[in-house]
C-alpha positions in Angstrom: -12.9 25.3 7.2 -13.4 22.1 4.8 -14.0 18.8 6.4 -13.9 15.2 5.1 -15.6 12.1 6.4 -13.4 9.1 6.6 -13.7 5.6 7.4 -10.7 3.5 9.3 -10.3 0.2 11.3 -11.1 2.0 14.5 -14.2 3.8 13.2 -15.6 6.5 11.3 -13.9 10.3 11.6 -14.7 13.7 10.5 -11.4 15.3 9.9 -10.5 18.9 8.8 -8.7 19.4 5.6 -5.8 21.0 7.5 -5.3 17.5 9.1 -4.4 15.8 6.1 -0.8 14.9 5.3 0.5 14.6 1.9 3.1 11.9 1.1 4.5 12.6 -2.5 6.1 9.1 -2.5 3.6 7.3 -0.8 4.6 4.7 1.9 7.0 1.6 1.3 4.7 -1.0 0.0 1.7 1.6 -0.7 3.4 4.0 -3.2 0.1 5.0 -4.5 -1.5 5.7 -1.3 -0.7 9.6 -0.9 -3.0 11.1 1.9 -3.0 10.1 5.2 -4.2 11.6 8.7 -3.3 10.7 12.1 -5.7 9.2 14.6 -5.8 8.9 18.2 -6.1 4.9 18.8 -7.2 5.8 22.5 -6.8 8.6 24.8 -3.6 8.7 26.4 -2.0 6.0 24.3 1.6 6.6 22.8 -0.1 4.9 19.6 -1.4 6.7 16.6 -3.0 5.4 13.6 -1.5 6.8 10.5 -4.7 6.3 8.3 -5.1 6.6 4.4 -8.0 8.8 3.3 -9.1 7.1 0.7 -8.7 3.3 1.8 -10.3 2.6 5.2 -8.3 -0.8 5.3 -4.9 0.9 5.2 -3.9 2.4 8.5 -0.6 1.8 10.1 -0.2 2.0 14.0 2.7 4.3 14.7 4.3 5.9 17.6 6.9 8.7 18.4 10.0 6.5 19.0 11.6 9.0 21.5 8.7 7.8 23.9 10.4 4.6 24.3 14.1 5.4 22.8 15.8 8.4 23.9 19.0 7.7 21.8 17.2 7.1 18.6 18.7 9.0 15.8 17.5 9.4 11.8 19.6 10.5 9.1 18.0 12.8 6.6 19.7 13.3 3.1 19.2 16.7 1.5 17.1 15.2 -1.1 14.6 14.2 1.6 14.9 17.7 3.1 13.8 19.2 -0.2 11.0 16.8 -0.7 9.6 17.7 2.6 10.6 21.3 2.3 12.0 21.3 5.6 13.2 24.7 7.0 13.5 23.8 10.5 14.0 20.7 12.6 11.4 21.9 14.8 8.7 21.3 11.9 9.7 17.6 12.1 7.9 14.9 13.7 9.6 11.6 13.6 7.2 8.3 13.8 8.1 4.5 13.6 5.8 1.8 12.4 4.3 -0.7 15.2 3.7 -4.2 14.7 1.2 -6.0 17.3 1.0 -9.7 16.3 -2.5 -10.9 16.6 -3.1 -12.3 20.3 0.5 -11.7 21.3 0.8 -8.1 22.5 4.0 -8.8 24.4 5.6 -9.2 21.0 4.7 -5.8 19.9 7.8 -4.2 18.1 8.9 -0.9 16.6 10.4 -0.7 13.3 13.5 1.7 13.6 14.7 1.0 10.2 11.9 2.8 8.3 10.9 5.9 10.2 8.0 8.3 8.7 9.1 12.0 8.7 6.5 14.5 8.9 6.8 18.3 8.1 4.2 19.3 10.5 4.3 22.9 8.9 3.9 22.0 5.4 1.9 19.0 6.2 4.2 16.8 4.1 5.3 13.2 4.8 8.1 10.9 3.8 9.3 7.5 4.9 12.9 7.5 4.8 14.9 3.9 5.1 18.0 4.2 7.5 20.6 2.5 5.3 23.1 2.8 8.0 21.1 2.1 11.3 23.5 1.4 13.9 21.7 -1.1 16.4 18.6 -3.2 15.8 16.2 -2.4 13.2 13.5 -3.7 15.2 13.1 -3.5 19.0 10.4 -5.5 21.1 8.6 -3.1 23.6 8.8 -5.7 26.1 12.2 -6.0 26.2 12.7 -2.0 26.4 10.2 -2.0 29.4 12.2 -4.9 31.3 15.6 -3.3 30.4 14.3 0.3 31.8 12.8 -1.2 34.9 16.3 -3.1 35.4 18.1 0.2 35.0 15.6 1.9 37.8 16.4 -0.9 40.2 20.0 -0.6 39.6 19.8 3.1 40.2 17.7 2.8 43.4 20.0 0.2 45.0 23.0 2.5 44.3 24.9 -0.3 42.1 
């Protein structure tokens, strides 16, 4: 099995060739960057680093939105399905980019307007802007956690 050594903001890694994801259109703002891999930021963390293979400085923090938002939905057009060679929804992984402002982790946000879709079987990725997004395009994680805590309190008190 062929392996590659890559550098990232979180260290140096040796990855197997089969862990490389190809993005035929690149990512928004980084259209020429085509090969990425997913790296675990920390054990048991919901966050991953979508690391570009060629450029150690190009790594985006991403997360599975369903970890935080059970009702999040993504619209995929026929052309996106074709680019991703999607044959089954079960082969699809949805990720959203995460922004953590320096020194202000309490202001961490999820970008819901530009999800990154990955066909795990074909190892193909595509960022698919959500043109008709219902609800907020960004959500602050602290606000979600606060809302979830309040729901739990209401549920326990029977109200």
